[in-house]
N, C-alpha and C positions, 0 to 999 in steps of 0.2 A: 317730798320739802312745799309747804306753804309762803309765798313771801304772803308779810300784810305788812302794809303804810297807812300813815297815818296822815290829815292834815287834820286844819282846820281850827284849831287854837289859836290861840292869844291872851290881849286883854283884854276886860269889858267892865267898867259903871257895873257897880250892884243892881239887882233888876234886872238887866240884859238877859242877850242870850249869840248862844253859836251853837252851830252842827259844823260837829265832828264828820269827819268821813272814813270812811278804809273800805280800801279795793287789797284782792286777791288773789292771789296770782300763782303761778306753780299747778301742781295737779292740786288738782276739787276732787272730792269727798263729794260722795248726793248726798251722805247724809250728814251734817253736820251746822253745829249749834254757834254760831257770834254772838258776841258782847261786846262790851269795857269792861275796863277797869277803875281806878283810879290808886294813885301813889301820893299824898301829901310827903310831904321832911317829914320825917325822924316817926313815921306808921306805915304800916305796914301794907300792901297791898289790898285790898277792897274792893267785890262786886257792885257797882256799876246799874247794867241790865243787859239782860243776855235776849238772842231772841232764833229757836230753830228754825227749818228749811222751810218749813208748812205755816212759820208767824205767830208761829206760839212763842210769849214774850214773860218777861218778867226784871222785875225792878226791887233795888234790895228800896227799904222802906224810908228812909235819905229823900229820894228823888222822884220817890210816885209821886204823879197832875205837876208838874214841873217839867218832867225832862222824859223823851220820846225817841225806839229807838225805830229800827225797820231796815227793811234793806229790800236790796236789786238781785232775784236769785239768776238773773242773764247779765248779768251785771259784777257780780260775785261781789256785789259792798256792800256795808252797812250804818246805817247813821246815827246819828245822833240827836235828835235838837234840845238845845238845853235852852230854860224860859228862868226866870226870877233866882239869876243867878247869883248866891251869896260867898260873899269873903271865906269862909270855910270851902267850899267847892275847888278852891287854891289844887291844881294837884297835875301831875304827870296823867294822862288819859292816856288808856293803852286798848288797843282794837288787841280781839281776841277769838281763834281759831279751835275749835274744839272736831274734830271726831270721836261723831256718836258708837260706838261698840268696841273702841280702840284706843288703845291711847295717848295717842300721839293728839299734840295741847302747841300753838304751836303762839306766838307774841309779838307783832308790834314795834317798832320799836320808840312808841310813844309819843302825843304830843300836847306841850304844857298849856293851864286853862290858867289864866291869875284872873280872879276877882277880886276890882280895888274896892274899895269901899263907900 
């Protein structure tokens, strides 16, 4: 089992920045992909960004150039630096941990990001 705990959400004005953090604990698999997803009220959960253990990252088109995902493998942590935030970025942001080659995927409890106009 892998436990994920997110932190760093909050209220920010449009144009502002936030950084989200997520720490994984429990059984840590050597080959994993960590990432961030978000879910706005009434909408489906969607991918924001992912990053492999080797540092290769992927972003949704809507956040490219504004958000940066990074990780600290020694601390089993993943981060999401969010710049130039927009009201439409308001959502609950969820940390995700996926094991390469295995069906297991794990989710954090979510952290709320609210961007005011």
